[in-house]
C-alpha positions as CSV (number, residue, x, y, z in Angstrom):
1,M,-40.0,-9.3,14.8
2,S,-39.5,-6.0,16.5
3,D,-40.0,-5.1,20.1
4,R,-42.7,-2.3,20.6
5,D,-43.1,0.2,23.3
6,I,-46.4,0.7,25.3
7,N,-47.8,2.9,22.6
8,G,-47.1,0.4,19.8
9,E,-44.2,2.5,18.5
10,A,-40.9,0.9,17.6
11,K,-38.4,0.8,20.5
12,T,-36.1,3.1,18.6
13,N,-38.4,6.0,19.3
14,K,-37.4,5.8,23.0
15,E,-34.0,6.6,24.5
16,D,-32.1,3.3,25.0
17,V,-30.7,3.4,28.5
18,T,-29.5,-0.3,28.6
19,A,-25.8,0.5,28.8
20,S,-26.0,3.1,31.6
21,N,-28.9,1.9,33.8
22,V,-27.9,-1.6,34.8
23,I,-28.8,-3.4,38.0
24,T,-26.3,-6.0,39.1
25,S,-26.9,-8.8,41.7
26,E,-24.8,-6.7,44.1
27,S,-26.8,-3.5,43.6
28,F,-30.2,-5.1,43.6
29,K,-30.6,-5.1,47.4
30,E,-29.3,-1.5,47.7
31,L,-31.6,-0.1,44.9
32,S,-34.7,-1.9,46.1
33,N,-34.1,-1.2,49.8
34,G,-37.2,0.5,51.3
35,S,-39.4,-0.1,48.3
36,T,-42.3,-2.5,47.8
37,V,-40.9,-5.1,45.5
38,Y,-43.4,-7.0,43.3
39,E,-42.9,-10.3,41.5
40,G,-43.8,-10.9,37.9
41,L,-44.0,-14.0,35.7
42,L,-44.2,-14.0,31.9
43,L,-45.1,-17.1,29.9
44,A,-44.5,-17.3,26.1
45,T,-45.4,-20.3,24.0
46,N,-45.2,-21.6,20.4
47,R,-47.0,-24.9,19.9
48,V,-45.6,-27.3,22.4
49,Y,-42.7,-25.1,23.4
50,R,-43.0,-23.0,26.5
51,G,-40.7,-20.5,28.2
52,Q,-41.2,-18.6,31.4
53,I,-39.3,-15.8,33.1
54,K,-39.5,-14.6,36.7
55,Y,-38.7,-11.0,37.5
56,K,-39.0,-8.5,40.3
57,Y,-40.0,-4.8,39.8
58,W,-40.5,-1.7,41.9
59,W,-41.2,1.9,41.5
60,G,-39.3,5.1,42.5
61,N,-39.9,8.8,42.3
62,N,-43.7,8.4,42.6
63,G,-43.9,6.4,39.5
64,G,-41.3,8.4,37.6
65,M,-38.8,5.5,37.7
66,F,-39.4,1.8,37.0
67,Y,-36.9,-0.8,38.1
68,C,-37.0,-4.4,36.8
69,Y,-34.8,-7.4,37.4
70,A,-35.1,-10.9,35.9
71,T,-34.0,-13.7,38.3
72,H,-34.9,-17.1,36.7
73,Y,-36.1,-18.7,33.5
74,T,-37.3,-22.1,32.4
75,I,-37.8,-23.5,28.9
76,N,-39.5,-26.9,28.5
77,D,-38.0,-29.8,26.6
78,P,-40.9,-31.7,25.1
79,D,-38.8,-34.1,23.1
80,R,-36.2,-34.6,25.9
81,F,-33.1,-33.7,23.9
82,G,-31.8,-31.4,26.6
83,R,-30.7,-28.6,24.3
84,N,-28.7,-25.6,25.4
85,K,-28.8,-23.1,22.5
86,A,-32.1,-21.2,23.2
87,N,-32.2,-17.4,23.3
88,I,-34.1,-15.0,25.5
89,H,-34.8,-11.3,24.9
90,F,-35.9,-9.4,28.0
91,S,-36.8,-5.8,28.0
92,F,-39.1,-3.1,29.5
93,D,-40.2,0.3,28.4
94,S,-42.2,3.4,29.3
95,Q,-40.6,6.8,28.6
96,Q,-37.3,5.0,28.0
97,W,-36.3,1.5,26.8
98,W,-34.0,-1.1,28.4
99,G,-33.3,-4.5,26.9
100,V,-30.9,-7.4,26.8
101,D,-30.4,-10.5,24.7
102,S,-29.1,-13.7,26.4
103,P,-26.1,-15.6,25.0
104,D,-26.9,-18.4,22.6
105,S,-26.6,-20.9,25.4
106,M,-29.8,-20.9,27.4
107,R,-30.8,-24.3,28.7
108,Q,-34.0,-25.9,27.4
109,D,-34.2,-28.5,30.2
110,D,-37.5,-28.0,32.1
111,Q,-35.6,-26.6,35.1
112,W,-35.6,-23.2,36.7
113,N,-32.2,-21.7,35.8
114,V,-30.7,-18.5,37.2
115,W,-30.4,-15.5,34.8
116,E,-30.0,-12.3,36.7
117,V,-30.3,-9.2,34.5
118,G,-32.0,-5.9,34.9
119,G,-32.0,-2.1,34.9
120,Y,-34.2,0.9,35.3
121,I,-35.9,3.5,33.1
122,G,-37.8,6.8,33.3
123,A,-41.5,6.0,33.5
124,N,-44.9,7.7,33.4
125,K,-46.6,5.5,36.1
126,R,-47.0,2.7,33.6
127,A,-44.4,0.3,32.2
128,R,-44.4,-2.8,30.0
129,V,-42.2,-5.8,30.6
130,Y,-41.5,-8.0,27.5
131,V,-40.0,-11.4,26.8
132,R,-39.3,-13.3,23.7
133,F,-38.0,-16.9,23.7
134,D,-36.3,-18.4,20.7
135,F,-36.7,-22.1,21.2
136,D,-33.8,-24.3,20.0
137,L,-35.0,-26.9,17.4
138,P,-33.1,-29.2,15.1
139,F,-33.7,-27.4,11.9
140,S,-35.3,-23.9,12.3
141,D,-36.0,-22.3,15.6
142,V,-39.4,-20.9,16.6
143,S,-40.2,-18.0,18.9
144,G,-42.8,-17.1,21.5
145,E,-43.4,-13.7,23.0
146,N,-45.5,-12.0,25.7
147,S,-45.7,-8.9,27.8
148,N,-47.2,-7.5,31.0
149,Y,-48.2,-3.9,31.7
150,H,-47.7,-2.6,35.2
151,N,-49.2,0.5,36.7
152,Y,-47.8,2.5,39.6
153,P,-50.0,1.7,42.6
154,G,-52.7,4.4,43.0
155,A,-52.3,5.7,39.4
């Protein structure tokens, strides 16, 4: 399953700025200072399995820059096995693409867990935030995905 940009094109058609445009927990406050920071939530499901990710985003350069930073995730545990081998892919795109894959150790425990990752991209006053959860199951894992589109205020 491939990630797509906001025009339905494969992400490889966009410049990948993941390595260079990183927001750390230390730089989050400095980069967002003076900006209106919005909160987002994405829910992805597959049958009885459900994952959610909380993120914050803001705009710079009159919609020419999009900043996005995931803060927490939760994955339900409907069979109460308390697994810790789930995976998350978190990305966003507009004129550029930024994405990260979690380690193979994300908790599937019905709790909000900290996962702080993020970055920034060049934008055209519209950006898409995307998440895919790979739920840890005994035999073969299943995935759920979802995305939100955000427009620069006033665009």
